[in-house]
C-alpha positions in Angstrom: -23.5 -0.6 -38.6 -22.4 3.0 -38.5 -25.8 4.4 -37.6 -26.4 2.1 -34.5 -22.9 2.9 -33.3 -23.6 6.6 -33.7 -26.9 6.3 -31.9 -25.2 4.5 -29.0 -22.6 7.2 -28.9 -25.2 9.9 -28.8 -27.2 8.1 -26.1 -24.0 7.7 -24.0 -23.2 11.4 -24.4 -26.7 12.4 -23.5 -26.7 10.3 -20.3 -23.3 11.7 -19.3 -24.5 15.2 -19.9 -27.4 14.6 -17.5 -25.1 12.9 -15.0 -22.8 15.9 -15.0 -25.3 18.8 -15.4 -28.5 17.4 -13.8 -31.8 18.0 -15.4 -31.4 19.9 -18.7 -33.8 21.4 -21.3 -34.1 19.9 -24.7 -32.5 23.0 -26.2 -29.4 22.6 -24.2 -29.1 18.8 -24.9 -29.6 19.5 -28.7 -26.7 22.0 -28.6 -24.4 19.6 -26.6 -25.2 16.7 -28.9 -25.2 18.8 -32.1 -28.6 17.3 -33.0 -31.9 18.8 -34.2 -34.4 19.1 -31.4 -36.9 16.6 -32.9 -34.1 14.0 -33.0 -33.3 14.7 -29.3 -37.0 14.3 -28.4 -37.0 10.9 -30.1 -33.8 9.9 -28.4 -35.0 10.9 -25.0 -38.3 9.2 -25.5 -36.5 5.9 -26.5 -34.4 6.2 -23.4 -37.4 6.9 -21.2 -39.1 3.7 -22.4 -36.3 1.7 -20.9 -36.1 3.8 -17.7 -32.8 5.6 -18.4 -34.4 9.1 -18.6 -37.5 10.8 -17.3 -39.1 14.2 -17.6 -39.2 16.6 -14.7 -42.2 18.6 -13.8 -40.8 21.7 -15.6 -40.2 19.7 -18.8 -36.5 19.2 -18.4 -34.9 15.8 -19.1 -33.3 14.0 -16.2 -31.8 10.6 -15.5 -34.3 7.8 -14.9 -34.4 5.5 -11.9 -33.1 2.5 -13.9 -29.7 4.2 -13.8 -29.6 3.5 -10.1 -30.3 -0.2 -10.7 -27.5 -0.4 -13.2 -25.0 1.5 -11.0 -25.7 -0.7 -8.0 -25.3 -3.8 -10.2 -21.8 -2.5 -11.3 -20.8 -1.9 -7.7 -21.9 -5.4 -6.7 -19.4 -6.8 -9.1 -16.5 -4.9 -7.7 -14.7 -6.5 -4.8 -13.3 -3.2 -3.6 -16.8 -1.7 -3.3 -18.1 -4.7 -1.4 -15.1 -4.7 0.9 -15.2 -1.0 1.6 -18.9 -0.2 2.1 -19.0 -0.6 5.9 -15.8 1.4 6.4 -16.9 4.2 4.2 -20.0 4.6 6.3 -17.9 4.4 9.6 -15.5 7.1 8.4 -18.3 9.4 7.5 -20.0 8.9 10.9 -16.7 9.5 12.8 -15.5 12.6 10.9 -18.6 14.1 9.2 -16.5 14.5 6.0 -17.0 13.2 2.5 -15.5 9.7 2.1 -14.3 8.4 -1.3 -13.4 5.0 -2.7 -11.5 5.3 -5.9 -9.5 2.8 -8.1 -6.9 3.3 -10.8 -8.1 3.2 -14.4 -5.2 3.8 -16.9 -3.9 7.3 -16.3 -6.8 8.3 -14.1 -8.4 7.4 -10.8 -12.1 6.6 -10.9 -14.6 7.2 -8.1 -16.4 4.0 -7.4 -18.4 5.1 -4.3 -18.7 7.9 -1.9 -20.6 8.9 1.3 -21.3 12.6 1.3 -20.2 14.7 4.2 -22.2 17.4 6.0 -19.8 20.3 5.8 -19.1 20.9 2.2 -20.9 20.1 -1.1 -18.7 21.8 -3.7 -16.6 18.8 -4.5 -15.2 18.1 -7.9 -15.5 14.3 -7.8 -18.6 12.0 -7.6 -19.2 8.3 -8.4 -18.4 7.5 -12.0 -16.1 10.6 -12.3 -12.4 10.6 -12.7 -9.4 12.6 -11.7 -5.9 12.6 -13.2 -3.4 10.6 -11.3 -1.4 13.7 -10.4 -4.3 15.4 -8.5 -6.3 14.5 -5.5 -5.6 12.5 -2.3 -6.7 9.1 -3.7 -4.9 9.7 -7.0 -1.6 10.6 -5.4 -1.9 7.7 -2.9 -2.3 5.3 -5.8 0.6 6.9 -7.7 3.0 6.8 -4.8 2.8 3.0 -4.7 2.6 2.4 -8.5 6.1 3.0 -10.0 5.0 1.8 -13.4 2.2 4.3 -13.5 4.6 7.1 -12.6 7.0 6.1 -15.3 4.1 6.1 -17.8 3.6 9.8 -17.2 7.0 10.6 -18.7 6.6 13.0 -21.6 2.9 13.6 -20.9 1.4 17.0 -20.3 -0.2 16.8 -16.8 -3.4 18.7 -16.1 -3.2 21.6 -13.7 -6.5 21.9 -11.9 -5.4 24.6 -9.4 -2.2 26.5 -8.7 -1.4 23.7 -6.1 -1.6 20.8 -8.6 1.7 18.9 -9.1 2.5 18.7 -12.7 6.2 17.6 -12.9 7.6 14.1 -12.5 10.2 15.5 -10.0 7.5 17.0 -7.8 5.4 13.8 -8.0 8.4 11.6 -7.1 9.1 13.8 -4.0 5.5 13.6 -3.1 5.4 9.9 -3.5 8.4 9.5 -1.2 6.7 11.6 1.5 3.5 9.6 1.2 5.3 6.3 1.6 7.1 7.7 4.7 3.9 8.9 6.4 1.6 6.2 5.0 -1.0 8.6 3.5 -1.3 11.5 1.1 -2.2 15.1 1.8 -4.1 17.0 -0.9 -3.9 20.7 -0.2 -6.4 22.3 -2.5 -4.9 20.7 -5.6 -8.3 19.8 -7.1 -10.6 22.5 -5.7 -9.8 25.8 -4.0 -10.7 25.7 -0.3 -11.0 21.9 -0.3 -8.3 19.5 1.0 -8.2 15.7 1.6 -6.2 12.8 3.1 -5.8 9.6 1.1 -4.6 6.0 1.9 -3.8 3.2 -0.4 -5.5 -0.2 -0.2 -3.5 -3.2 -1.4 -5.0 -6.3 -3.0 -4.1 -9.9 -2.3 -1.4 -9.6 -5.0 0.4 -6.9 -3.1 -0.4 -4.2 -5.7 -2.6 -1.1 -5.1 -6.2 -2.1 -5.6 -7.9 1.1 -4.7 -7.6 4.0 -2.3 -9.9 5.8 0.2 -9.9 9.5 1.2 -11.5 12.0 3.5 -12.3 15.4 1.8 -13.7 18.6 3.2 -12.9 22.2 3.9 -9.2 22.8 4.2 -9.3 24.1 7.9 -11.4 21.0 8.9 -9.1 18.5 7.2 -5.7 19.9 8.0 -6.8 21.0 11.5 -7.7 17.4 12.3 -5.0 15.7 10.2 -3.6 13.5 12.9 -7.0 12.2 14.1 -8.4 11.8 10.6 -5.3 10.1 9.3 -5.4 7.5 12.1 -9.0 6.7 11.3 -8.3 6.6 7.6 -5.4 4.2 7.9 -7.4 2.0 10.2 -10.2 1.7 7.6 -7.7 1.1 4.8 -6.3 -1.8 6.8 -9.7 -3.3 7.4 -10.7 -3.0 3.7 -7.4 -4.7 2.8 -8.2 -7.6 5.1 -11.7 -7.9 3.7 -10.3 -8.1 0.2 -7.9 -10.9 1.2 -10.8 -12.8 2.9 -13.0 -12.5 -0.2 -10.4 -14.0 -2.5 
């Protein structure tokens, strides 16, 4: 049983490497997987047969189109993604910024979906990726309304992504209070230098935070239009919340 499990683990690591790094040469994959090149060739060939990888014109290995089918199938099972799709598109049209839908997953917040903006492409988060709960607009919006999650961070070493990342419970408690007072979070370059975001929680039918949405872009764009963007963001969060209740 050990070998099949090891093979699955290697396959998973290979697919994640391609998701994070784009098309990669066999030599680089062999180094990342700590496998001989012939073994990597065999593994990528097996994955290619089921559509999970393909070979680019320059010989590098890339993700196959079957990954898109699997990703869409996952999204179709998530009520948050179904409820939010129209509002994500609307926010993107109105603001031109990148719009995120994220949901809590243990001590992280995972990106379920996004609509990419037109003004900045150097963003740290993309679908399937995660951020720690102490960094980013969606993470901090979730944390502000999840007291149990905040308590669970006690004694943990929190990741500092930039000089602006909050890493103490005291700072996060103050931040949470401010978020609850204004209704949305403000991420000022705490994930990526030069990039800021606004985030709003979305509550499920049980009254708990189900997910959060955010607008992210260049700091001057986001903070310079904070009032307008926050209004649009909160409107969308409310509509997604109503859609979640209706789908119950």
